[in-house]
Backbone as JSON, one array per atom type, in Angstrom:
{
  "sequence": "MENIYKPYLMEIKEIIDETVDTRTLRLQFRSEEDKKRFSFKAGQFAEYSVFGEGECTFCIASPPTRMDFIECSFKQVGKVTNALRRLNVGDTIGFRGPYGNWFPVEEMKGKNIVFIAGGIGLAPVRSVILNVLDRRKEFKDITIIYGARSVGDLVYKRELREWQGMSDVRTVVTVDPGGETPDWKGEIGFVPTIVEKAAPKSDNAVSIICGPPIMIKFTLPVMMKLGFKEENIITTLENRMKCGLGKCGRCNIGNIYVCKDGPVFSYSQLKVLPQEY",
  "N": [[-2.92, -208.38, 34.24], [-2.78, -208.51, 37.79], [-4.89, -206.72, 39.76], [-3.89, -204.84, 42.0], [-5.81, -203.26, 43.91], [-8.11, -204.47, 44.28], [-10.22, -205.93, 46.63], [-10.61, -208.74, 48.86], [-13.78, -210.07, 49.15], [-15.61, -210.47, 52.49], [-17.44, -211.86, 54.84], [-19.23, -210.83, 57.31], [-19.4, -212.28, 60.3], [-19.54, -212.07, 63.24], [-20.38, -210.04, 65.68], [-18.73, -207.79, 67.91], [-19.29, -205.81, 70.68], [-16.85, -204.04, 72.11], [-16.34, -201.61, 73.65], [-18.42, -198.64, 74.32], [-17.67, -197.21, 72.18], [-15.88, -198.68, 70.53], [-15.63, -201.31, 68.43], [-15.75, -204.87, 67.54], [-14.87, -207.13, 64.8], [-15.73, -209.9, 63.25], [-14.78, -211.69, 60.89], [-15.21, -213.76, 57.81], [-13.93, -215.36, 54.61], [-15.56, -214.73, 51.62], [-14.96, -216.47, 49.36], [-13.97, -219.7, 49.44], [-11.79, -220.41, 48.29], [-10.36, -218.2, 48.21], [-10.06, -218.19, 50.8], [-8.16, -220.52, 51.41], [-5.91, -219.75, 50.23], [-4.85, -217.46, 51.27], [-2.74, -216.18, 53.7], [-1.04, -214.53, 56.79], [1.24, -212.58, 58.91], [1.61, -212.11, 62.78], [1.01, -208.85, 63.29], [1.07, -207.75, 60.82], [-1.15, -205.42, 58.38], [-4.29, -204.56, 57.09], [-6.7, -203.44, 54.72], [-9.91, -202.05, 55.05], [-13.07, -201.99, 53.84], [-16.07, -200.13, 53.07], [-18.35, -200.83, 51.04], [-19.05, -198.01, 48.58], [-18.52, -196.19, 50.65], [-15.8, -196.15, 51.33], [-12.57, -196.81, 52.49], [-10.6, -197.7, 55.21], [-7.72, -197.93, 57.77], [-6.79, -200.81, 59.47], [-5.15, -202.98, 61.77], [-4.6, -206.57, 61.69], [-6.16, -208.09, 63.96], [-6.49, -210.56, 64.8], [-4.91, -213.96, 65.43], [-2.37, -215.74, 63.4], [-2.67, -218.17, 63.87], [-5.05, -219.18, 63.87], [-7.14, -219.61, 61.84], [-9.46, -219.76, 61.09], [-10.86, -217.61, 60.77], [-10.94, -213.77, 60.5], [-10.15, -211.26, 62.55], [-10.89, -207.58, 62.79], [-10.74, -204.77, 65.18], [-12.15, -201.43, 65.77], [-12.47, -197.99, 66.26], [-15.0, -195.69, 66.33], [-14.48, -193.13, 64.67], [-15.15, -191.42, 62.41], [-15.67, -191.2, 58.76], [-15.91, -193.71, 57.61], [-15.55, -195.52, 59.44], [-17.95, -194.9, 60.94], [-19.72, -195.89, 58.89], [-18.92, -198.73, 59.07], [-19.85, -199.36, 61.36], [-22.69, -199.15, 61.16], [-23.32, -201.59, 59.9], [-24.36, -205.11, 59.62], [-24.71, -208.23, 61.17], [-23.66, -210.83, 58.72], [-23.53, -208.96, 56.37], [-21.67, -207.89, 53.83], [-18.25, -207.02, 53.59], [-15.32, -205.29, 52.07], [-11.73, -206.67, 52.1], [-8.68, -206.1, 51.86], [-5.49, -207.22, 51.45], [-2.6, -209.21, 53.16], [-0.5, -206.35, 54.48], [2.58, -205.13, 55.0], [5.08, -205.44, 57.41], [6.2, -207.75, 60.09], [5.74, -208.56, 63.62], [8.55, -209.92, 65.39], [8.12, -212.93, 65.93], [9.18, -215.76, 65.32], [12.16, -215.12, 66.15], [11.43, -214.5, 68.93], [11.7, -216.82, 70.22], [12.26, -218.81, 72.88], [12.7, -216.64, 74.77], [12.05, -214.36, 77.08], [8.95, -212.75, 77.21], [7.48, -209.36, 77.35], [4.6, -207.71, 77.27], [3.04, -204.64, 76.26], [0.54, -202.54, 76.69], [-1.8, -199.71, 75.61], [-5.23, -198.8, 75.62], [-6.8, -198.97, 72.66], [-4.67, -199.47, 71.45], [-4.28, -202.41, 72.34], [-4.95, -203.82, 70.21], [-3.45, -204.65, 67.68], [-1.15, -205.69, 69.66], [-2.32, -207.68, 70.81], [-2.78, -209.48, 68.56], [-0.35, -210.69, 68.25], [-0.01, -211.58, 70.91], [-1.74, -213.72, 71.31], [-0.96, -215.43, 69.36], [1.81, -215.96, 70.54], [0.5, -217.2, 72.7], [-0.84, -219.44, 71.74], [1.1, -220.98, 71.39], [2.58, -221.51, 72.93], [4.69, -223.13, 74.93], [6.95, -222.58, 73.31], [7.96, -220.23, 74.35], [9.53, -218.45, 77.03], [9.01, -216.68, 80.28], [5.93, -215.0, 80.48], [4.61, -211.72, 80.32], [1.52, -209.39, 80.88], [0.77, -205.94, 80.45], [-1.51, -204.04, 80.58], [-3.63, -200.8, 80.11], [-5.94, -198.61, 80.29], [-7.85, -195.52, 79.77], [-10.56, -195.7, 81.5], [-12.58, -198.21, 83.27], [-14.28, -198.48, 81.71], [-13.14, -198.27, 79.14], [-11.81, -200.3, 78.91], [-10.61, -203.06, 76.41], [-11.38, -205.74, 74.7], [-12.39, -207.49, 77.33], [-13.28, -209.92, 77.92], [-11.0, -211.67, 76.77], [-8.8, -210.8, 78.49], [-9.67, -211.22, 81.13], [-9.44, -214.16, 80.57], [-6.63, -213.85, 80.47], [-5.54, -213.43, 82.78], [-6.31, -215.44, 84.27], [-4.96, -217.25, 83.68], [-2.31, -219.53, 84.84], [0.53, -219.53, 84.09], [0.98, -217.15, 82.91], [1.56, -213.9, 83.31], [-0.57, -210.87, 84.09], [-1.12, -207.97, 84.08], [-3.63, -205.38, 84.63], [-4.64, -202.07, 84.6], [-6.04, -198.66, 85.52], [-6.46, -195.43, 84.53], [-5.95, -192.91, 87.21], [-8.84, -192.11, 88.74], [-10.58, -193.34, 86.64], [-11.62, -195.54, 87.65], [-13.83, -197.66, 88.86], [-16.47, -198.59, 91.68], [-16.35, -201.25, 92.41], [-13.65, -202.12, 91.28], [-10.75, -204.25, 91.03], [-8.28, -203.98, 89.91], [-5.23, -202.81, 89.3], [-4.57, -198.84, 89.92], [-3.54, -196.54, 87.63], [-1.23, -194.47, 85.71], [-0.28, -196.27, 83.13], [2.98, -196.24, 82.35], [3.94, -195.95, 85.27], [2.82, -198.49, 86.18], [3.87, -200.3, 84.79], [6.99, -199.78, 85.79], [6.37, -200.43, 88.54], [5.6, -202.99, 88.33], [8.02, -204.13, 87.2], [8.88, -205.67, 85.06], [11.67, -208.15, 84.35], [14.53, -207.8, 82.56], [16.4, -209.37, 81.3], [17.36, -211.65, 78.59], [15.19, -210.81, 77.46], [12.39, -209.83, 75.5], [10.2, -206.65, 74.43], [7.03, -205.81, 73.87], [5.39, -202.88, 72.65], [2.48, -200.72, 72.55], [0.34, -198.16, 71.86], [-1.13, -194.95, 72.75], [0.71, -192.25, 71.7], [1.66, -190.39, 73.73], [2.02, -192.17, 75.97], [3.67, -194.03, 75.17], [5.57, -192.6, 74.81], [6.49, -192.09, 77.67], [6.8, -194.68, 78.66], [8.7, -195.55, 77.12], [11.52, -194.44, 78.3], [11.34, -195.82, 81.16], [11.35, -198.43, 80.56], [14.1, -198.44, 79.6], [15.35, -198.03, 81.82], [14.79, -200.07, 83.34], [16.16, -201.83, 82.38], [16.01, -203.0, 79.69], [16.69, -203.5, 76.3], [17.24, -201.37, 73.44], [17.0, -202.48, 70.75], [15.6, -204.66, 71.49], [13.16, -203.75, 72.33], [10.0, -203.16, 70.99], [7.9, -201.59, 68.55], [4.58, -200.71, 66.95], [3.66, -198.51, 64.19], [1.09, -198.3, 63.0], [-0.65, -196.72, 62.78], [-0.45, -194.31, 61.25], [-0.94, -195.31, 58.47], [-2.4, -194.98, 55.22], [-3.01, -196.08, 52.26], [-1.7, -198.41, 52.07], [-0.07, -199.15, 50.39], [2.35, -198.05, 49.49], [2.0, -195.94, 47.81], [0.59, -193.68, 48.35], [1.86, -191.84, 49.78], [1.84, -190.89, 52.45], [2.53, -191.87, 54.7], [5.16, -191.61, 55.01], [8.3, -191.17, 56.92], [10.72, -189.45, 56.71], [12.81, -191.32, 54.48], [11.39, -193.21, 54.89], [8.88, -195.67, 54.38], [6.23, -196.34, 55.99], [4.54, -198.05, 55.62], [5.31, -200.15, 54.09], [8.04, -200.37, 54.73], [7.36, -200.86, 57.5], [4.74, -201.92, 59.37], [6.01, -202.53, 62.11], [8.53, -201.63, 64.19], [12.02, -201.4, 65.82], [12.73, -199.77, 68.99], [15.6, -198.93, 68.54], [15.52, -198.49, 65.79], [13.77, -196.59, 65.61], [15.0, -194.39, 66.6], [16.85, -193.35, 64.92], [15.32, -192.15, 62.93], [13.5, -189.0, 61.3], [12.28, -186.91, 63.97], [9.64, -187.5, 64.33], [7.36, -189.0, 65.41]],
  "CA": [[-2.09, -208.04, 35.33], [-3.62, -208.44, 39.02], [-5.35, -205.41, 40.39], [-3.61, -204.6, 43.41], [-6.77, -202.84, 44.8], [-9.08, -205.33, 44.55], [-10.55, -206.56, 47.79], [-11.49, -209.83, 49.0], [-14.86, -210.35, 49.87], [-15.69, -210.99, 53.41], [-18.73, -211.79, 55.48], [-19.3, -210.33, 59.09], [-19.92, -213.48, 61.25], [-20.11, -211.88, 64.36], [-19.94, -208.41, 66.3], [-18.41, -207.6, 69.57], [-19.07, -204.26, 71.07], [-15.41, -203.83, 73.04], [-16.62, -200.52, 74.48], [-19.53, -197.63, 73.82], [-17.05, -196.85, 70.32], [-15.15, -199.61, 69.94], [-16.37, -202.72, 68.05], [-14.53, -205.75, 66.99], [-15.96, -207.81, 63.34], [-15.01, -211.34, 63.02], [-14.89, -212.03, 59.56], [-14.73, -215.08, 56.91], [-14.23, -215.24, 53.4], [-16.87, -215.66, 51.12], [-14.64, -217.71, 48.76], [-13.11, -220.97, 50.09], [-10.49, -220.61, 47.38], [-9.33, -217.17, 48.83], [-9.36, -218.57, 52.36], [-7.13, -221.17, 51.29], [-4.33, -219.12, 49.73], [-4.43, -216.56, 52.21], [-1.73, -216.2, 55.1], [-0.44, -213.32, 57.11], [1.87, -212.92, 60.59], [1.25, -211.08, 63.42], [1.64, -207.48, 63.31], [0.3, -207.06, 59.81], [-2.39, -204.81, 58.5], [-5.13, -204.49, 56.19], [-7.48, -202.08, 54.15], [-11.23, -202.65, 55.29], [-13.89, -201.35, 53.03], [-17.34, -200.47, 53.17], [-18.65, -200.44, 49.7], [-20.05, -196.75, 48.59], [-18.17, -195.12, 51.52], [-14.16, -195.9, 51.39], [-11.91, -198.05, 53.63], [-9.42, -197.61, 56.26], [-6.43, -199.07, 57.76], [-6.48, -201.28, 60.74], [-4.39, -204.53, 61.97], [-5.17, -207.68, 61.72], [-6.19, -208.13, 65.39], [-6.6, -212.41, 65.5], [-3.33, -214.68, 65.22], [-2.12, -216.58, 62.36], [-2.57, -219.77, 64.46], [-6.44, -219.19, 64.15], [-7.12, -219.07, 60.28], [-10.84, -219.88, 60.18], [-11.78, -216.25, 60.69], [-9.98, -212.61, 60.63], [-10.99, -209.96, 62.96], [-10.52, -206.28, 63.26], [-11.19, -203.79, 65.63], [-12.09, -200.13, 65.28], [-12.82, -197.08, 66.91], [-15.75, -194.92, 65.43], [-14.27, -191.91, 64.55], [-14.87, -191.15, 60.92], [-16.64, -191.92, 57.81], [-15.64, -195.19, 57.16], [-15.99, -196.38, 60.52], [-19.42, -194.88, 61.4], [-20.21, -196.96, 58.02], [-18.77, -200.04, 59.39], [-20.56, -199.46, 62.47], [-24.18, -199.39, 60.67], [-23.13, -203.16, 59.16], [-24.7, -206.09, 60.63], [-23.89, -209.93, 60.85], [-24.25, -211.33, 57.28], [-23.07, -208.22, 55.4], [-20.33, -208.06, 53.02], [-17.07, -205.89, 53.29], [-13.86, -205.37, 51.33], [-10.42, -206.7, 52.96], [-7.39, -206.47, 51.2], [-3.96, -207.43, 52.52], [-1.95, -208.34, 54.48], [0.88, -205.6, 53.94], [3.83, -204.51, 56.06], [6.02, -206.3, 58.27], [5.51, -208.34, 61.4], [6.41, -208.97, 65.04], [9.49, -211.34, 64.85], [8.12, -214.07, 66.72], [10.35, -216.53, 65.29], [13.31, -214.81, 66.61], [11.03, -214.09, 70.21], [11.2, -218.01, 70.78], [13.14, -219.1, 73.88], [12.77, -215.16, 75.37], [11.03, -213.6, 78.48], [8.29, -211.71, 76.46], [6.65, -208.31, 78.16], [3.82, -207.15, 76.47], [2.68, -203.58, 76.96], [-0.7, -201.8, 75.71], [-2.82, -198.82, 76.41], [-6.52, -198.29, 75.0], [-7.03, -199.53, 71.49], [-3.75, -200.28, 71.27], [-4.12, -203.59, 72.5], [-5.73, -204.6, 69.16], [-2.28, -205.19, 67.26], [-0.6, -206.58, 70.14], [-3.43, -209.24, 70.57], [-2.82, -210.68, 67.75], [0.93, -211.4, 68.73], [-0.11, -212.27, 72.24], [-2.79, -215.05, 71.2], [0.09, -216.43, 68.23], [2.62, -216.96, 71.6], [0.11, -218.34, 73.79], [-1.17, -220.87, 71.1], [2.3, -221.76, 70.93], [3.19, -221.6, 74.66], [5.97, -224.25, 75.25], [8.07, -222.3, 72.75], [8.38, -219.08, 75.05], [9.5, -218.47, 78.78], [7.88, -216.13, 80.9], [4.95, -213.98, 79.72], [3.94, -210.61, 81.17], [0.94, -208.81, 79.98], [0.51, -205.18, 81.33], [-2.39, -203.27, 79.81], [-4.2, -199.83, 80.74], [-6.98, -197.47, 79.75], [-8.86, -194.44, 80.75], [-11.37, -196.06, 82.79], [-12.95, -199.49, 83.43], [-15.25, -198.87, 80.52], [-12.7, -198.33, 78.15], [-10.74, -201.37, 78.5], [-11.12, -203.49, 75.49], [-11.04, -207.43, 74.92], [-12.45, -207.96, 78.49], [-13.28, -211.61, 77.78], [-9.54, -212.19, 76.63], [-8.12, -210.29, 79.68], [-9.88, -212.48, 82.18], [-8.8, -215.41, 80.45], [-5.24, -214.13, 80.55], [-5.62, -213.45, 84.44], [-6.91, -216.76, 84.81], [-3.72, -218.72, 83.46], [-1.16, -219.85, 85.88], [1.71, -219.53, 83.25], [0.95, -215.56, 82.27], [1.22, -212.93, 84.7], [-1.57, -210.0, 83.41], [-1.35, -206.51, 85.24], [-4.4, -204.65, 84.28], [-4.8, -201.06, 85.14], [-7.08, -197.81, 84.89], [-5.92, -194.1, 84.86], [-6.42, -192.06, 88.13], [-10.58, -191.45, 88.6], [-11.3, -194.16, 85.96], [-12.06, -196.98, 88.57], [-15.38, -198.16, 89.47], [-16.58, -199.11, 92.97], [-16.34, -202.82, 92.39], [-12.84, -202.1, 90.26], [-9.72, -204.87, 91.76], [-7.54, -204.16, 89.43], [-4.16, -201.41, 89.25], [-5.07, -197.54, 89.34], [-2.33, -195.51, 87.88], [-0.67, -194.56, 84.33], [0.61, -197.25, 82.26], [4.25, -196.17, 82.72], [4.06, -195.99, 86.54], [2.34, -199.82, 86.54], [5.38, -200.99, 84.47], [7.85, -199.53, 86.67], [5.72, -200.86, 89.68], [5.59, -204.67, 88.07], [9.27, -204.26, 87.04], [9.69, -207.2, 84.47], [12.69, -208.55, 83.95], [14.91, -207.43, 81.01], [17.17, -210.5, 80.83], [17.01, -212.37, 77.78], [13.73, -210.2, 77.06], [11.78, -209.07, 74.25], [9.27, -206.25, 75.16], [6.27, -205.45, 72.61], [4.69, -201.74, 73.43], [1.73, -200.17, 71.49], [-0.63, -197.55, 72.6], [-1.05, -193.59, 72.38], [2.37, -191.66, 71.54], [2.3, -190.05, 74.98], [2.2, -193.63, 76.81], [4.85, -194.95, 74.51], [7.05, -191.83, 75.22], [6.84, -191.75, 78.96], [7.12, -195.63, 79.14], [10.23, -196.05, 77.06], [12.4, -194.53, 79.61], [11.14, -196.85, 82.26], [12.05, -199.88, 79.81], [15.27, -198.43, 79.65], [15.88, -197.92, 83.64], [14.37, -201.57, 83.83], [17.69, -202.77, 81.75], [16.04, -203.55, 78.23], [17.91, -203.05, 75.22], [16.79, -200.62, 72.41], [16.79, -203.38, 69.72], [14.69, -205.55, 71.78], [11.85, -203.07, 72.55], [9.44, -203.4, 69.63], [6.41, -201.06, 68.69], [4.13, -200.43, 65.47], [3.0, -197.41, 63.96], [0.22, -198.69, 62.03], [-1.85, -195.33, 62.76], [0.37, -193.56, 60.09], [-1.17, -195.48, 57.21], [-3.26, -195.02, 54.33], [-3.27, -196.86, 51.1], [-1.04, -199.85, 52.36], [0.58, -199.95, 49.14], [3.18, -197.07, 49.14], [1.45, -195.18, 46.79], [0.02, -191.77, 48.51], [3.01, -191.08, 50.44], [1.18, -190.33, 53.51], [3.08, -192.87, 55.68], [6.43, -191.61, 55.01], [8.73, -190.46, 57.84], [12.03, -189.25, 55.88], [12.92, -192.05, 53.43], [10.97, -194.61, 55.45], [7.54, -195.54, 54.04], [5.77, -197.27, 57.28], [3.47, -199.23, 55.23], [6.21, -201.01, 53.32], [9.14, -200.89, 55.96], [7.07, -201.04, 58.86], [4.26, -201.04, 60.81], [6.71, -202.75, 62.97], [9.8, -200.86, 64.3], [12.42, -201.3, 67.12], [13.47, -198.36, 69.62], [16.65, -198.79, 68.06], [15.23, -198.26, 64.3], [12.82, -195.48, 65.09], [15.52, -193.47, 67.08], [17.49, -192.7, 63.83], [14.12, -191.33, 61.94], [13.31, -187.81, 62.32], [11.48, -186.77, 65.09], [7.87, -187.33, 64.02], [6.62, -190.26, 66.24]],
  "C": [[-3.06, -207.97, 36.69], [-4.05, -206.99, 39.24], [-5.08, -205.2, 41.92], [-4.44, -203.76, 44.48], [-7.87, -203.3, 45.15], [-9.29, -205.98, 45.64], [-10.88, -208.01, 47.67], [-12.82, -209.57, 49.67], [-15.23, -211.14, 51.05], [-17.12, -210.81, 54.06], [-18.61, -211.7, 57.19], [-19.96, -211.29, 59.62], [-20.47, -213.31, 62.57], [-19.71, -210.39, 65.03], [-19.92, -208.48, 67.73], [-18.25, -206.3, 69.69], [-17.99, -204.52, 72.36], [-16.09, -202.71, 74.24], [-17.84, -199.89, 73.54], [-18.82, -197.46, 72.17], [-15.9, -197.4, 69.88], [-15.88, -200.82, 69.42], [-15.14, -204.01, 67.17], [-15.48, -206.82, 65.85], [-15.21, -209.04, 63.42], [-15.5, -211.62, 61.38], [-14.48, -213.43, 58.89], [-14.95, -214.47, 55.31], [-14.99, -215.44, 52.67], [-16.56, -216.87, 50.05], [-13.55, -218.65, 49.8], [-11.97, -220.83, 49.46], [-9.75, -219.22, 47.83], [-8.81, -217.12, 50.24], [-8.28, -219.45, 52.44], [-5.73, -220.51, 50.9], [-3.94, -217.79, 50.47], [-3.7, -216.52, 53.38], [-1.47, -214.72, 55.51], [0.48, -213.85, 58.46], [1.32, -211.96, 61.23], [1.78, -209.95, 63.5], [1.2, -206.74, 62.25], [-1.2, -206.25, 59.79], [-3.19, -204.71, 57.45], [-5.95, -203.56, 55.72], [-8.76, -202.69, 54.58], [-11.84, -201.89, 54.62], [-15.37, -201.11, 53.2], [-17.95, -199.66, 51.63], [-19.64, -199.17, 49.53], [-19.23, -195.68, 49.73], [-16.76, -194.82, 51.53], [-13.86, -197.1, 52.19], [-11.09, -197.38, 54.08], [-8.63, -198.69, 56.71], [-6.54, -199.38, 59.24], [-5.63, -203.03, 60.83], [-5.2, -205.42, 61.91], [-5.24, -208.27, 63.13], [-6.25, -209.81, 66.24], [-5.32, -212.56, 65.15], [-3.28, -215.3, 64.08], [-2.43, -217.93, 62.76], [-4.12, -219.86, 64.47], [-6.79, -218.58, 62.75], [-8.84, -219.34, 59.86], [-11.51, -218.5, 60.3], [-10.69, -215.3, 60.72], [-10.85, -212.0, 61.53], [-10.19, -208.71, 63.2], [-11.04, -205.52, 64.01], [-11.01, -202.27, 65.45], [-12.76, -199.17, 66.27], [-13.84, -196.08, 66.08], [-15.35, -193.76, 65.49], [-14.65, -190.71, 63.34], [-15.57, -191.31, 59.85], [-16.81, -193.31, 57.74], [-16.03, -196.19, 58.44], [-17.45, -196.11, 61.32], [-20.2, -195.8, 60.32], [-20.12, -198.35, 58.62], [-19.52, -200.35, 60.75], [-21.95, -200.01, 62.07], [-24.19, -200.92, 60.24], [-23.84, -204.22, 60.2], [-23.99, -207.55, 60.39], [-24.6, -210.22, 59.61], [-23.81, -209.98, 56.17], [-21.79, -208.41, 54.7], [-19.29, -206.74, 53.31], [-16.24, -206.22, 52.45], [-12.73, -205.72, 52.4], [-9.34, -206.75, 51.79], [-5.87, -206.34, 52.21], [-3.51, -208.79, 52.77], [-0.97, -207.18, 53.76], [1.55, -205.46, 55.36], [4.56, -205.59, 56.78], [5.62, -206.89, 59.35], [6.37, -208.46, 62.6], [7.29, -210.28, 64.91], [8.98, -212.58, 65.5], [8.83, -215.08, 66.63], [11.59, -216.43, 66.15], [12.98, -214.7, 68.01], [11.44, -215.8, 71.06], [12.64, -218.21, 71.9], [13.43, -218.01, 74.85], [11.94, -214.96, 76.09], [10.25, -212.77, 77.29], [7.44, -210.8, 77.31], [6.06, -207.78, 76.84], [3.14, -205.79, 77.18], [1.82, -202.66, 76.01], [-1.36, -200.81, 76.07], [-3.85, -198.35, 75.43], [-6.56, -199.35, 74.16], [-5.99, -200.06, 71.01], [-3.37, -201.54, 71.36], [-4.19, -204.46, 71.19], [-4.1, -205.42, 68.3], [-1.3, -205.89, 68.08], [-1.29, -207.99, 70.82], [-2.88, -210.01, 69.86], [-1.5, -211.57, 68.26], [0.7, -212.04, 70.09], [-0.82, -213.48, 72.03], [-1.54, -215.88, 70.21], [0.75, -216.71, 69.54], [1.78, -217.82, 72.71], [-0.42, -219.42, 73.14], [0.13, -221.62, 70.87], [3.33, -221.75, 72.25], [4.16, -222.33, 74.84], [7.16, -223.36, 74.66], [8.86, -220.89, 73.43], [8.77, -219.34, 76.49], [8.6, -217.64, 79.0], [6.98, -215.13, 80.02], [4.58, -212.96, 80.67], [3.18, -209.64, 80.34], [0.6, -207.53, 80.75], [-0.02, -204.46, 80.32], [-3.28, -202.24, 80.88], [-5.38, -198.95, 79.95], [-7.37, -196.64, 80.39], [-9.47, -194.39, 81.87], [-11.62, -197.47, 82.27], [-13.67, -199.75, 82.17], [-14.48, -198.57, 79.11], [-11.64, -199.43, 77.78], [-11.5, -202.42, 77.42], [-10.63, -205.11, 75.46], [-11.1, -207.62, 76.41], [-12.37, -209.49, 78.66], [-11.81, -212.42, 77.33], [-8.52, -211.93, 77.97], [-8.4, -211.09, 81.1], [-9.49, -213.69, 82.1], [-7.58, -215.85, 80.71], [-4.78, -214.22, 82.09], [-5.89, -214.56, 85.0], [-5.52, -217.96, 84.71], [-2.58, -218.28, 84.24], [0.11, -219.42, 85.09], [1.86, -218.06, 82.67], [0.82, -214.84, 83.73], [0.72, -211.45, 83.77], [-1.76, -208.99, 84.63], [-2.58, -205.77, 84.38], [-4.83, -203.15, 84.94], [-5.72, -199.75, 84.37], [-6.32, -196.46, 85.37], [-6.79, -193.67, 86.38], [-7.8, -191.55, 87.95], [-11.28, -192.04, 87.39], [-11.87, -195.44, 86.47], [-13.47, -196.81, 89.13], [-15.0, -198.63, 91.14], [-15.87, -200.54, 93.32], [-14.57, -203.54, 91.58], [-11.74, -202.78, 91.16], [-8.44, -204.61, 91.05], [-6.14, -202.97, 89.84], [-5.21, -199.96, 89.13], [-3.94, -197.02, 89.42], [-2.13, -195.61, 86.33], [0.16, -195.69, 83.96], [2.19, -197.17, 82.81], [4.78, -196.3, 83.94], [4.06, -197.47, 87.05], [3.72, -200.45, 86.21], [6.3, -200.85, 85.47], [7.68, -200.26, 87.94], [5.93, -202.75, 89.51], [7.0, -205.06, 87.85], [9.44, -205.6, 86.39], [10.69, -207.14, 84.42], [13.36, -208.38, 82.41], [15.73, -208.91, 80.39], [16.54, -211.4, 79.9], [15.45, -212.12, 77.52], [13.34, -209.41, 76.02], [10.8, -208.24, 74.64], [8.51, -205.31, 73.88], [5.3, -204.34, 73.06], [3.6, -201.17, 72.31], [0.56, -199.44, 72.47], [-0.39, -195.89, 72.03], [0.17, -193.39, 72.71], [2.73, -191.27, 72.98], [2.45, -191.17, 75.76], [3.5, -193.99, 76.06], [5.92, -194.1, 75.12], [7.3, -192.07, 76.64], [7.34, -193.4, 79.48], [8.57, -196.02, 78.85], [11.56, -195.81, 78.16], [12.23, -195.26, 80.85], [11.39, -198.23, 81.78], [13.36, -199.45, 79.94], [16.04, -198.37, 80.98], [15.6, -199.21, 83.98], [15.76, -202.31, 83.03], [17.16, -203.13, 80.54], [16.61, -202.83, 77.54], [16.84, -202.32, 73.88], [16.27, -201.4, 71.34], [15.88, -204.57, 70.38], [13.4, -204.84, 72.72], [11.13, -202.75, 70.93], [7.84, -202.7, 69.5], [5.76, -201.24, 67.25], [3.53, -198.87, 65.51], [2.27, -197.15, 62.88], [-0.88, -197.14, 61.79], [-1.72, -194.53, 61.75], [-0.31, -193.64, 58.84], [-2.44, -195.0, 56.64], [-3.7, -195.88, 53.31], [-2.48, -198.06, 51.21], [-0.13, -200.22, 51.5], [2.02, -198.64, 48.86], [2.98, -195.93, 48.19], [1.07, -193.59, 47.1], [1.07, -191.16, 49.23], [2.67, -190.36, 51.93], [1.83, -190.81, 54.98], [4.4, -192.47, 56.0], [6.86, -191.0, 56.13], [10.52, -190.41, 56.82], [11.99, -190.13, 54.63], [12.38, -193.36, 53.2], [9.57, -194.69, 54.93], [7.01, -196.65, 55.14], [5.06, -198.38, 56.5], [4.25, -200.56, 54.7], [7.58, -201.5, 54.38], [8.91, -201.18, 57.09], [5.68, -202.1, 58.66], [5.36, -201.11, 62.05], [8.04, -202.56, 63.25], [10.36, -201.2, 65.55], [12.64, -200.18, 67.79], [14.54, -197.79, 68.81], [16.61, -198.05, 66.56], [14.55, -196.83, 64.4], [13.94, -194.16, 65.97], [16.52, -192.74, 66.01], [16.7, -192.5, 62.84], [14.23, -190.33, 62.74], [12.5, -187.68, 63.15], [10.24, -186.27, 64.57], [7.1, -188.28, 64.65], [6.29, -189.67, 67.76]]
}
């Protein structure tokens, strides 16, 4: 019987420092055979391990349209992420997955797409943004609204510049009041305020939202005010997960296991769950 806890071995090929405490690792399979049989969909997550230290859960931040590598982004907050931070290019980590469900990219074809993210919450959204952009002709208008506490807290600055330079993508970047620098040319304001100001159209539209719970809490009423349907507002609860397999029970909300039934949920699905999010 296959060991469900056995990870793939991945080599760190590149390290990108997004902020002072947030880092992206670009990984490649050590085994060509593992690489050939591996597949995933945007929104799924994985377990990343440092041998002798433990493992932790992150989304797969790269898209399934780019399978030469796997990327993950993490914030340095605890034992395992501190251990990940000490690793260098050429080192090996463990990777097991993919787990969970995914963003409904196929059902989104032919629709207007609105991406809204805050802080490190751009990581799971980045996967589906790149997935959609790599298949650009299959979708209509694309709007990206992203915010962070300060200019220094913005992640994926390279991609943000690329998206802002695309003529067929509307990208709005904001920082919280007081978080701007003298040369900042973006918006200044909290994400819900900027979403209302940008006023993306809700007709034939799907919105994907991810960020701090407080951001989502105040963004949802704005989306409803703009006319978005509850079933077309989608988010992810990946920060609740631990083992990834429904064994430890740490991610359950009522009778739902986020790692098996999620992490992707629509707003209409969340509304019927116990008030824990």
